PLY file of the C-alpha trace (Angstrom):
ply
format ascii 1.0
element vertex 188
property float x
property float y
property float z
element edge 187
property int vertex1
property int vertex2
end_header
140.24 -53.78 -161.14
142.43 -50.70 -161.31
139.32 -48.51 -161.64
137.84 -50.14 -158.52
140.97 -49.32 -156.47
140.93 -45.75 -157.74
137.24 -45.31 -156.85
137.86 -46.76 -153.38
140.72 -44.35 -152.82
138.67 -41.38 -154.04
135.73 -42.36 -151.84
138.04 -42.54 -148.83
139.46 -39.11 -149.53
136.13 -37.42 -150.27
133.94 -39.10 -147.64
133.32 -37.05 -144.51
135.53 -37.95 -141.61
133.81 -39.63 -138.68
134.26 -37.64 -135.51
134.33 -39.31 -132.13
132.97 -37.54 -129.07
135.81 -35.39 -127.78
136.11 -32.84 -125.00
135.71 -29.18 -125.99
135.66 -25.86 -124.21
132.80 -23.62 -125.24
132.82 -19.92 -124.43
130.01 -17.58 -125.36
129.28 -13.89 -124.97
125.71 -12.71 -125.56
125.56 -9.01 -126.51
123.00 -6.38 -127.37
123.96 -4.12 -130.27
122.95 -0.71 -128.94
122.76 1.02 -132.35
120.14 -1.45 -133.60
116.59 -0.95 -132.27
115.43 -3.79 -130.03
112.89 -6.12 -131.55
110.44 -7.16 -128.86
109.00 -10.59 -129.56
106.29 -12.52 -127.84
107.19 -13.60 -124.31
109.55 -16.53 -123.90
107.73 -19.85 -123.56
107.55 -21.52 -120.18
109.23 -24.63 -121.64
112.15 -22.60 -123.06
114.66 -25.37 -122.16
112.56 -28.04 -123.98
114.52 -31.12 -122.89
117.96 -29.49 -122.98
120.48 -30.47 -120.32
121.69 -27.87 -117.86
125.40 -27.19 -117.63
126.89 -29.22 -114.81
128.41 -26.73 -112.31
131.59 -28.87 -112.30
131.93 -28.21 -116.06
132.02 -24.42 -115.70
135.39 -22.87 -116.50
137.01 -19.48 -116.04
136.31 -17.46 -119.20
139.34 -16.58 -121.32
137.74 -13.94 -123.54
137.84 -11.23 -120.89
139.82 -8.92 -123.20
137.01 -9.04 -125.76
134.44 -8.34 -123.03
136.46 -5.30 -121.89
136.59 -3.97 -125.47
132.86 -4.49 -125.93
132.07 -2.85 -122.59
134.40 0.10 -123.29
132.61 0.91 -126.55
129.09 2.24 -126.34
128.08 0.07 -129.28
127.46 -3.12 -127.26
126.05 -4.20 -123.92
127.38 -7.54 -122.64
124.43 -9.53 -121.32
126.01 -12.91 -120.57
129.51 -14.41 -120.55
129.99 -18.11 -119.78
132.58 -20.81 -120.39
132.27 -24.55 -119.82
133.56 -27.83 -121.15
131.55 -30.68 -122.64
131.87 -33.52 -125.09
130.79 -32.92 -128.68
130.15 -35.44 -131.40
128.16 -36.11 -134.54
124.94 -36.20 -132.51
123.68 -32.74 -131.54
123.84 -31.90 -127.84
121.45 -29.26 -126.51
122.46 -27.23 -123.45
120.18 -24.95 -121.39
121.86 -21.71 -120.30
120.39 -19.12 -117.96
121.44 -16.12 -115.92
119.79 -14.11 -113.18
117.26 -14.97 -110.51
114.72 -17.62 -111.48
111.08 -16.66 -111.05
108.44 -19.29 -111.83
110.83 -21.18 -114.12
111.85 -18.09 -116.10
115.15 -16.17 -115.99
116.11 -12.66 -117.13
118.34 -14.37 -119.72
117.57 -17.90 -120.84
118.12 -20.03 -123.87
119.53 -23.12 -125.47
122.65 -23.82 -127.45
122.67 -26.90 -129.67
126.10 -28.04 -130.91
126.92 -30.75 -133.46
130.46 -31.59 -134.48
131.47 -32.02 -138.10
134.00 -30.42 -140.38
132.67 -27.25 -138.79
130.57 -27.15 -135.65
126.87 -26.58 -136.31
125.55 -24.08 -133.76
121.87 -23.43 -133.14
121.40 -20.61 -130.61
117.94 -19.76 -129.25
118.00 -17.12 -126.49
115.53 -14.76 -124.80
116.31 -11.60 -122.86
113.27 -11.16 -120.62
111.77 -8.26 -118.73
110.21 -9.64 -115.56
107.73 -7.60 -113.49
107.48 -7.40 -109.68
105.14 -10.42 -109.67
107.71 -12.59 -111.45
105.87 -12.62 -114.78
107.63 -12.15 -118.11
106.19 -8.97 -119.63
108.38 -8.67 -122.73
111.19 -10.58 -124.43
113.86 -10.02 -127.02
114.76 -13.15 -128.97
117.90 -14.30 -130.72
117.42 -17.33 -132.99
120.49 -18.00 -135.12
122.08 -21.00 -136.81
125.67 -21.06 -137.99
128.54 -23.30 -139.07
131.44 -22.15 -136.90
135.11 -22.86 -137.30
136.62 -24.51 -134.22
139.39 -22.71 -132.37
138.34 -19.30 -133.71
136.12 -16.58 -132.32
132.89 -16.50 -134.35
130.14 -13.86 -134.36
126.50 -14.83 -134.80
124.66 -11.69 -135.87
120.94 -11.53 -135.22
120.29 -7.80 -135.56
119.94 -6.28 -132.12
121.25 -9.36 -130.29
124.44 -11.17 -131.20
126.74 -13.85 -129.85
130.46 -14.35 -129.85
131.30 -18.03 -129.53
134.55 -19.95 -129.44
134.68 -23.75 -129.50
138.11 -25.20 -128.74
139.14 -28.85 -128.67
140.76 -29.92 -125.41
141.89 -33.28 -126.79
143.15 -32.52 -130.31
146.91 -32.08 -130.56
148.14 -28.53 -131.01
149.10 -27.70 -134.58
152.77 -28.16 -135.37
154.76 -24.99 -135.95
155.72 -24.18 -139.52
159.44 -24.87 -140.07
161.69 -21.94 -140.90
163.15 -23.88 -143.81
161.68 -26.63 -145.88
164.22 -29.43 -146.25
165.10 -30.66 -149.76
0 1
1 2
2 3
3 4
4 5
5 6
6 7
7 8
8 9
9 10
10 11
11 12
12 13
13 14
14 15
15 16
16 17
17 18
18 19
19 20
20 21
21 22
22 23
23 24
24 25
25 26
26 27
27 28
28 29
29 30
30 31
31 32
32 33
33 34
34 35
35 36
36 37
37 38
38 39
39 40
40 41
41 42
42 43
43 44
44 45
45 46
46 47
47 48
48 49
49 50
50 51
51 52
52 53
53 54
54 55
55 56
56 57
57 58
58 59
59 60
60 61
61 62
62 63
63 64
64 65
65 66
66 67
67 68
68 69
69 70
70 71
71 72
72 73
73 74
74 75
75 76
76 77
77 78
78 79
79 80
80 81
81 82
82 83
83 84
84 85
85 86
86 87
87 88
88 89
89 90
90 91
91 92
92 93
93 94
94 95
95 96
96 97
97 98
98 99
99 100
100 101
101 102
102 103
103 104
104 105
105 106
106 107
107 108
108 109
109 110
110 111
111 112
112 113
113 114
114 115
115 116
116 117
117 118
118 119
119 120
120 121
121 122
122 123
123 124
124 125
125 126
126 127
127 128
128 129
129 130
130 131
131 132
132 133
133 134
134 135
135 136
136 137
137 138
138 139
139 140
140 141
141 142
142 143
143 144
144 145
145 146
146 147
147 148
148 149
149 150
150 151
151 152
152 153
153 154
154 155
155 156
156 157
157 158
158 159
159 160
160 161
161 162
162 163
163 164
164 165
165 166
166 167
167 168
168 169
169 170
170 171
171 172
172 173
173 174
174 175
175 176
176 177
177 178
178 179
179 180
180 181
181 182
182 183
183 184
184 185
185 186
186 187
């Protein structure tokens, strides 16, 4: 009987914690690394969003990583292509968001892609973005692609490196309590 209680306790401690859907702020910065030669891939598919939900305009937030954008812009090593911030709920089921920037032409954008997020001990991120060159007729003539998966730590700025394209992403809980400060002295 004692062994059974011990196993139950160990299972409780080791088992992954169930995460409820909570509200998070997501902020991303898509960059081109200028020192790395661009890899031109086949043109972005017409169904690039593939069932992903668009960001609700009411969910958009003022970006807070403007200092990082200024540093990236000031150096000649990076070109900032896209900077967005929004809030959404995250949970154990992956949520796929469609993100675009620029003028739409025949369903395509100069920058378009999807970001799939799944909450766990870390947040699983699956980024799939295209940077398109669009001709005068509105046709995509060339694309650069970033396809990167990562396990990111919440509340910290994370870099997803994909060679010539990269992404800075920060995922911050809006409902979790702030961590308690460390006491100056530990009581006896």
